[in-house]
TORPAMI-172871 format. One line per 8 residues: their letters; for each residue x, y, z of C-alpha. Coordinates in steps of 0.5 Angstrom, whole numbers. Layout:
# residues N
A) X Y Z; ...
This chain:
# residues 658
MKFISKIE) -10 163 365; -12 168 370; -11 168 377; -9 175 378; -15 179 378; -13 186 380; -7 190 382; -6 196 386
IKYFRSFS) 0 200 386; 1 206 391; 7 211 392; 12 207 387; 16 211 383; 12 215 378; 5 212 381; 4 218 386
DKAVKIES) -1 221 390; -7 216 390; -7 208 389; -7 206 381; -11 201 380; -11 196 374; -17 192 374; -21 187 370
IKDLNIFS) -14 183 369; -15 177 364; -10 171 361; -6 176 357; -6 183 359; -2 188 354; 0 195 356; 2 201 351
GWNDSWKS) 4 208 352; 9 213 350; 17 211 351; 17 216 357; 10 214 360; 14 209 365; 10 203 363; 16 199 365
NILRALNL) 14 201 373; 8 197 373; 13 191 371; 18 193 377; 13 194 382; 11 186 380; 18 184 380; 19 187 387
FFNWEVAH) 13 184 390; 14 177 387; 22 177 386; 24 182 392; 28 186 387; 26 192 382; 29 189 376; 34 184 374
WEWFLFER) 40 185 379; 37 192 381; 36 191 389; 30 196 392; 32 202 395; 27 206 398; 30 213 397; 30 212 390
DFSKFQLE) 24 208 389; 19 212 393; 15 217 389; 19 224 389; 12 227 388; 9 224 394; 15 226 398; 14 233 396
NSNKKSQK) 7 233 398; 8 229 404; 13 234 406; 9 240 405; 3 237 409; 8 236 415; 11 243 414; 4 246 414
KKEQKIES) 2 242 421; 9 245 424; 7 252 422; 0 251 425; 4 248 431; 0 241 430; 5 235 432; 4 229 427
KQKDLFIE) 8 224 424; 9 223 416; 5 216 416; 4 217 408; 12 215 407; 11 208 404; 10 204 398; 5 199 398
IKIHFDLS) 3 194 392; -3 190 393; -5 184 389; -12 181 388; -12 173 387; -18 169 384; -16 162 384; -23 160 381
EKPYWEIL) -20 157 374; -14 153 378; -15 152 386; -9 152 390; -11 148 396; -18 147 399; -17 151 405; -15 157 401
PKKFWISK) -21 162 399; -22 163 392; -21 170 392; -17 174 396; -11 179 396; -4 180 399; -1 186 400; 7 188 401
KWTKTKSG) 9 195 404; 16 198 404; 18 204 409; 25 206 410; 26 202 416; 21 196 414; 22 192 408; 16 188 405
ELNDNIKT) 11 188 411; 6 183 409; -2 184 410; -8 180 407; -15 179 408; -15 171 407; -17 169 414; -23 174 414
TYLKEKHV) -25 172 407; -24 165 409; -29 166 415; -34 169 410; -34 164 405; -35 159 411; -41 164 413; -37 164 420
FLETIKWT) -37 171 423; -31 174 428; -36 176 433; -40 170 434; -34 165 433; -32 160 439; -25 159 439; -24 152 439
NQHANTLN) -17 148 438; -20 146 431; -21 154 429; -14 155 431; -11 150 427; -15 152 421; -13 159 422; -6 157 423
SLTRSITT) -6 153 417; -8 159 413; -2 163 415; 2 157 413; -2 157 406; 0 164 405; 7 163 405; 7 156 401
FQNKIEFF) 2 159 396; 7 165 394; 12 160 393; 8 157 388; 8 163 384; 14 164 378; 15 171 375; 19 171 369
YVPAIKDY) 21 177 366; 24 178 359; 27 185 358; 26 189 351; 33 188 349; 35 181 349; 43 181 349; 48 175 350
SFFKEIYA) 48 175 357; 40 174 358; 40 168 353; 46 165 357; 42 166 363; 36 163 360; 40 157 357; 43 156 364
LLQEKLNS) 36 156 367; 34 150 362; 40 146 363; 39 147 371; 32 144 370; 35 138 365; 40 137 370; 35 136 376
ESGKIIEE) 31 131 371; 37 127 368; 41 126 375; 47 123 373; 49 128 367; 55 131 369; 58 124 371; 58 121 363
SKNALQET) 62 122 358; 62 128 353; 59 124 347; 54 120 352; 52 127 355; 51 130 348; 46 124 347; 42 125 353
VRKETEKF) 41 132 353; 39 131 346; 34 126 348; 32 131 354; 31 137 349; 28 134 343; 21 135 344; 22 142 346
FNKFKKST) 27 144 340; 21 141 335; 17 146 337; 22 151 335; 24 148 329; 16 149 327; 17 156 328; 23 158 325
WLNAAFLI) 25 152 320; 31 151 324; 34 145 327; 38 146 333; 40 143 339; 44 144 346; 52 144 344; 56 141 350
EHELLDFR) 63 145 351; 69 140 351; 71 143 358; 65 141 363; 68 144 369; 63 149 369; 58 146 365; 52 151 367
KNIEVDTW) 55 157 365; 58 154 358; 52 152 355; 51 154 348; 45 153 343; 48 149 336; 44 150 330; 44 147 323
KSILLTSR) 51 147 320; 54 148 327; 52 156 327; 51 158 334; 44 161 335; 48 167 338; 50 168 330; 44 167 327
WDWVQARL) 39 173 326; 36 177 332; 29 174 330; 31 167 330; 34 168 337; 28 172 340; 23 166 337; 27 161 342
IPDILDEL) 25 165 348; 18 163 349; 19 156 348; 25 156 353; 20 159 358; 14 155 356; 19 149 358; 22 152 364
SNKGKYVI) 14 154 367; 13 149 372; 6 146 371; 4 145 378; 6 153 379; 2 159 378; 7 162 372; 7 169 370
WWFEEPEN) 11 172 364; 12 179 363; 15 181 356; 18 188 354; 17 189 347; 16 182 345; 16 184 337; 23 187 337
SYEYKHAK) 27 184 332; 21 181 328; 18 183 321; 11 184 320; 9 176 319; 13 174 324; 10 179 329; 3 177 327
KLANDFYD) 5 170 328; 8 171 335; 2 175 337; -3 170 336; 2 164 339; 1 169 346; -6 169 345; -8 162 343
NYSNERQI) -2 158 346; 2 161 351; -3 164 355; -7 158 356; -3 155 362; 0 162 365; -2 169 366; 2 174 361
FITTHSKE) 3 181 361; 6 185 355; 9 192 354; 9 193 346; 8 199 341; 6 193 336; 0 194 332; 0 186 331
FLGIQNSE) -1 185 339; -6 191 340; -10 188 334; -11 181 337; -18 179 337; -23 174 335; -30 172 338; -27 170 345
WKNKLSIY) -22 176 346; -26 180 351; -26 174 356; -18 173 355; -15 179 353; -15 186 357; -11 192 353; -9 198 357
RVFKDYNE) -6 205 356; -1 208 360; 0 216 360; 2 222 364; -3 226 368; -2 234 369; 3 233 374; 7 228 370
QSKIEKYD) 5 222 374; 3 215 371; -4 213 370; -7 207 367; -14 207 363; -17 200 361; -19 200 353; -27 198 354
ENNGFSKE) -29 192 349; -35 196 347; -34 203 347; -26 204 347; -23 210 351; -27 215 354; -24 222 352; -28 225 358
KVKEIFLT) -25 220 363; -18 221 360; -19 228 361; -21 227 368; -15 223 370; -10 228 367; -13 234 370; -13 231 377
WINENQLN) -15 237 381; -14 242 376; -19 246 373; -19 245 365; -19 253 364; -12 253 368; -8 249 363; -3 253 359
TEKKNILQ) -2 252 352; 4 246 353; -1 242 358; -7 243 353; -2 240 347; 0 234 352; -7 233 353; -9 233 345
NIYDDLWI) -3 228 344; -6 223 349; -13 224 345; -9 223 339; -5 217 342; -11 213 344; -13 212 337; -7 208 336
IDEARIIS) -11 202 339; -17 203 335; -13 203 329; -10 197 330; -16 193 332; -20 196 326; -14 194 321; -14 187 325
DLESKISV) -22 187 324; -22 189 317; -16 183 315; -20 178 318; -27 180 314; -23 180 308; -20 173 309; -27 170 310
LNLERSSL) -31 175 305; -36 171 301; -39 174 295; -45 170 296; -47 174 302; -44 181 300; -48 187 300; -49 190 293
KELESAYI) -44 195 295; -39 190 296; -41 187 290; -40 193 286; -33 194 289; -31 187 288; -33 188 280; -29 194 280
KILEEKER) -23 191 282; -24 185 277; -25 190 272; -18 194 274; -15 187 275; -17 186 267; -15 192 265; -8 191 269
LQKENRTL) -7 184 265; -9 187 259; -4 193 260; 1 187 262; 0 183 256; 1 189 251; 8 190 254; 9 183 254
QEKIDSTP) 7 183 246; 12 189 245; 18 185 249; 16 179 244; 16 184 238; 23 187 240; 26 180 241; 30 178 235
SSKIVIFC) 27 173 231; 33 169 231; 32 168 239; 27 163 242; 22 166 247; 20 162 253; 14 165 257; 15 163 265
ENKNAELL) 12 166 271; 14 173 273; 20 173 277; 23 167 275; 25 170 268; 31 174 271; 34 168 274; 33 163 268
NALWFQNI) 36 168 263; 42 168 268; 43 161 266; 45 164 259; 42 159 254; 44 161 247; 39 164 243; 33 163 248
EFIGSADK) 30 169 252; 26 168 258; 20 173 259; 16 173 265; 8 173 265; 4 174 271; -2 171 267; -2 164 266
NYAYDTSK) -7 164 261; -4 169 256; 2 165 256; -1 159 255; -5 162 249; 1 166 246; 5 160 246; 0 155 244
AAWRSIFA) -1 159 238; 6 159 236; 6 163 230; 14 164 231; 18 160 236; 15 162 242; 14 157 248; 12 157 255
LLDKDFIT) 15 153 262; 10 154 267; 9 151 274; 6 145 275; 1 146 281; -4 141 281; -4 139 274; -4 131 274
DEEKEFLE) 2 127 270; -3 125 265; -6 132 263; 2 134 263; 3 129 258; -3 130 254; -1 138 254; 6 137 252
STTNVRLL) 5 133 246; 0 137 243; 2 144 244; 8 149 246; 7 149 253; 11 145 258; 10 144 265; 15 143 271
NYYCFENY) 16 136 274; 15 139 281; 9 144 284; 13 150 282; 20 153 281; 22 154 288; 21 146 289; 27 146 284
LYHPLNLQ) 31 151 288; 30 148 295; 31 141 292; 35 137 297; 40 135 291; 40 142 289; 42 144 296; 47 138 297
EYFNSKGM) 51 140 291; 51 148 293; 53 146 300; 59 142 297; 61 147 293; 62 152 299; 65 146 303; 59 146 308
EFDMIDYI) 56 140 311; 49 139 309; 44 133 312; 40 131 306; 36 126 310; 34 130 315; 32 135 311; 28 130 307
NRITEEFS) 25 128 313; 23 135 315; 20 136 309; 16 130 309; 14 131 316; 11 138 314; 7 135 308; 4 130 313
VKRTEVIM) 2 135 317; -1 139 311; -3 133 308; -11 134 308; -10 142 307; -6 140 300; -12 135 298; -17 140 300
KIESSRQS) -15 146 296; -13 142 289; -19 144 286; -19 151 288; -11 152 286; -13 149 279; -17 155 277; -10 159 276
HKKIKEYT) -9 154 270; -16 155 268; -15 154 260; -10 149 261; -15 145 265; -21 146 260; -16 143 254; -14 137 258
QSVYNSSQ) -21 135 261; -21 129 257; -16 126 260; -17 129 267; -18 124 273; -19 126 280; -17 119 283; -10 120 281
YGILNTTT) -9 125 287; -11 119 291; -4 117 292; -3 123 296; -8 120 302; -2 115 304; 4 117 300; 11 118 304
DFEVFYKY) 15 118 298; 18 124 297; 19 124 289; 11 123 289; 8 128 294; 14 133 292; 10 134 285; 4 137 289
FTMKDYCG) 7 140 295; 9 148 295; 16 150 298; 14 157 297; 11 157 304; 18 156 307; 23 159 302; 24 166 307
AIRSTWNL) 25 161 313; 30 157 309; 34 163 306; 34 167 313; 37 160 316; 43 159 312; 43 166 309; 42 164 302
RESELITT) 41 168 295; 37 165 290; 42 167 285; 47 163 287; 42 157 288; 41 157 280; 49 156 279; 49 148 281
EWFRMQIK) 50 143 275; 44 139 278; 39 146 277; 42 147 270; 41 140 268; 33 140 270; 32 146 266; 36 144 260
SHITSMWI) 32 138 260; 25 142 260; 28 146 254; 30 140 250; 23 137 250; 21 143 246; 25 140 241; 30 146 242
VL) 38 144 241; 42 147 246
């Protein structure tokens, strides 16, 4: 939500001789630049304006925060005037930060104009001297001019109200700063802020017993932690310390199996931050977030999702400023992005002072404009080799944003590519890819045949799906060799022919129970009872046995409830993709079409029975999150008796004696 439309910074640190203007500010604003371009000084200027400190626990100091470049220029001008015996004072020794507000989306109070600015000025002797154009803007909006106004009591009261409204409006602004390095002290502080809010909402929390207190806090935070659970597949709750004397400082976050959040993976900890700030953000206030490098600790997939969350969700109710090096953030775009997102590049000019240039939605960056900004008043011919190289590096660097946006655009186009609407060139390209894929499969199939031929005849060959072979062979079933294949149709054809003891054990996917029964009664092909191999690894009974063997607690009921909740959310999606997913079993589908009845999927519309829907619900989408949450290895999950018995039952159904 946009309510700041423009920022002007003058003589603050690396912003030197002219006021640097950041214009066309929108809901989400992204700043990128070299590490030494001083883009963080934008944050410090805003923090000074709103929170009266340069950074967290770093107080304003004029001698340090005033532009050294401007000080040098001012002293030179003063010295020159002294030499000319001209008396003058150095009036340009100040820092000024001006914020332009636009309350069109969220009017604060009827008396305040929709658009106005507030500035604050710091000198050696004055701190944050306030100035604004609210009165003149108000009068202009009301079509009243100062030279014609009759100063009645009514006008005087109105202008007095406007004066008071400036202070109350500023008190309605919340500015949250999240540093690039999210250390333990930072997490403790935001937990404390959240607990402070809970205390104010819950009233008598501290007076209750520890158990009652834990339950109260659980209820207060249930909705908040549900959002966190969906993002990370991690159940969490606040942990109340035994010592309640300093409850606010002792707050900690307890995750599943009593592992503190501070002991979890960095990305899991970092993922909680936006949700906490979302909870802290007072819906009646104007909220600003400034995140430094939010992508830190995230790998590509999670960074991509985080960037989308900032754009699609978090920026709807607050205005967000981000510094980043991440292509996932720089590449954000959709049909509406021009109305909601602004991207800026921060770089140093000839005098090594910070400059800011906005990315143009249609034309990108203008080299001519960047060069003009870089040179200031220097002629290009005066540039030495070092400065020329710096300018060229700035040019090259500007391409990073274009590159990120091109990649993002290509990814979007690929994901929605429709061959029926493709150009001839795209069709040719698709055809070439099909031929390449066919050649790859043929080569792989030749390799598989070589593996079969090299397997001793005393051994029984069982095809399975690619990576599963290594895990299944680790079970050491006597006289059985599992061979992985990416081509289900080849595995089906080879095992169906069965000129020797060759079988196949494949994922069930969306094959119905009737098709499965018919297939297994007439061929050497066997299908898993569940959707895929991962459904066995992460089956609640398998996890329960595994955790019991390690002496660890496991809440199986909660785990089942969470999977059921995920299925309920994705129920429609699961049903809609049944037909497309069945294509991977093309030959099996053709063989079993006589017994296929699509109405057998009807139960998925209403069922909440775990064993029913688990046959058609893939756990592949959750494996990574579950493994990282508990630090699991699949090679350990196959060691349980439950898992071995499940695989053994499939093998014995092939009339194989173990």
